[in-house]
N, C-alpha and C positions, 0 to 999 in steps of 0.2 A: 826441553829445558826444565830444570827443577827450580821453581820460583819460591816455594814456601815449604817448610817442614814444621809439623807439630808433633812433639813426642816427649818422652821422658829422658832426662839427662842420666846417662849411665856413668859418665866420666867427664871431668873437666880439668885440663892442665894447659894454661895459656901457651900458645895460641890455639890449641885444639880441644874439641869436645866431641863426645860420642853420644849420639841421640838414637834412642830406640823408638822407631816409628812402626807400630804394629808388628813387632818381631824382627824388623830389619834395622840393622845398626848403620847409621850414617856418620862418617867422620867429617867434621866441619871445622874449618879454620875461621876464627873470629877475632876482630880487633878487641883491645882491652876495653874500649868504650862499651862494647856489647857484654863483655865478661862482667863488668861492674853491675849490670842489671840482671844477670842470670839468677834464677832461683837455686836452691840447694840441689845437690845430687839426689836423684830419685823423684824430683818434681817435674811437672810438665812445663814446656816452654814452646813458644812459636817463634821461628826465625825466618826472616826473608832472605832468600839465598840467591847466590850467583854461581853458576857452574862454569868453571874455566876448563876448556878442553885443549890439551896439548898432545903432541905425539907420544910423549912418555908418561902422561898422567891426566886424570880427570880429577879436579879439585873443587870441592864445594866451599864457598865462603858464606858465612851467616852473619846476619845483622838484626838487631832488635827492632829497628825502625826502617820503613821503606825509604825514607829520605837518606839514611846512612848508606843503604845499598846503592842508591842513585849517585851519591857522591863518589863511592868506590868505583862505579862504572865510568863516571866522568874522569876520574884519575887515570883509569886504564887507557883513556883516549889520548892522554898527554904523551908526547914523544919521549921515550926513555923511561917511562914509569910502568913497571910490571905489577903483577898481583901482589907479590911479596912486599914491594916498596909501598904500594897503596895501603896494604894492611898495616904496615909500620907507621905510616903517616896518620892513619885513623886511630892507631893505638897511642900515639904520642900527644895527641891534641884532640879536644872535643870538636866534632864537626862544625859547630857554630863558630868556634874560635878560628878554625882553619878557614872557613869561608870569609870571615872578617879579615883575616890576614891577606887573603887573595884580593879581596875587593879594595883594601887599603894599600896594596902593594908592599906589605910588611915583609920584605925579604929577610931582614935580620932575625925575626922570630922563626921563620920557616927553616933557616939553616941550622937551628938548634936541634932539629929532628934528626935521628940517625939516618945516614945514607943520603941526606940532602945537602948538596954543595950549593954554592952561590948560583951557578949556571942553572942547576935543576930548579932551584927556588924561583929564579927569574922566569924560567919556562912555565912553571906552574901558574904564576901570576898572569903571564901573557896569554897562555892558552885557555885558562879556566875563567878568567874574569868575565869575558863577553858571554861565554856559554852559561855561566851561572846567572848573569843578569837577564839573558834571554829566557831562561826557564822560569825565573821569577815573574817576568813580564807576561809570559804565556799563561801561567797557571794562577798567578796572583798569590802564590805561596812561596816563601823562601825555600831554597834548596835543602836546608837542614833545620831544621827545627830540633839415700842410705845404702845404695848398692856398692859404693866405694868408700873406704875409710877416709877421714879427713887427713890431709897430708901431715906427716910427722914434723917436717921442718919447713915452715912457711918461707923462711929466708932463702933456703936453697932453691925452693920452688920458684920464688920471685926472680932470683938470679938466672935460673934456667929459662924462664919465660922471656926475660929481657934479652938473653942471648938469642933465643928463637926469633925475637923481633928485630935483630940486626945489630945489637950492641956487642962490642968485644967483651969477652969474659971479665977482664980486669976492670973495664968501665962499668959493666953491670954490677960487679961486686962493690965498687966504690959508690955507685948510686944507691944501692940497697943499704950499705953501711951508714949512709947519711940520714937514713930514716929511723925514727924510734919505732922499731918493729915489734915491741912487746905487745902481745895479745892481738896482733893484727893478722888478718888472713893474707895469703899471697896476693890476692887481687888488690887489697887495700895498700899493701907495701908497694906494689907496682904503680898504683895510682899516684901515691905520694912521691915516689921516685921520679916518675915522668912529669908530674906537675913542677917539681923543682927544676927540671931541665929547661922547661919552656918559660919559666918566669924571668 
């Protein structure tokens, strides 16, 4: 199991980045909450990783904090939640906010995330609430606490990233148009667009 990678960012286009670790390039999928904290292309970063192995693919998922990776792994244990949906959940909402919604049974906020219907939201609350509380009780710590040019069109990059996170193209375009995107990076545009959805 690959649990941690430290290397230089060669490329980043949400939800994927390419990391050079001593001459080996690792493709890593990461939630937007991790993208917000990434340094610039060409700089070094440390990511806590989860390797998902399927018959047709081996996919690495990267997170800026161990607690975020742990929440991702807890999401994978929920019936009907796969890695792609777990990544979308962590992209649409800060982990601390997500845990708060689960603990408070706030289904209405959870259904605003893409791919989350009422039944899935109820299942997330039901299956995760006890697990998160047990982890907090056991540990005493809450579960969450220049190689490539700058993209020429941050708006298009933001729309493309939102589509990659599960939004329909028309919905992604509408979300991005609602943001005052002047002088913003793709990550900043996506952050504002996602924040508007869950408010």
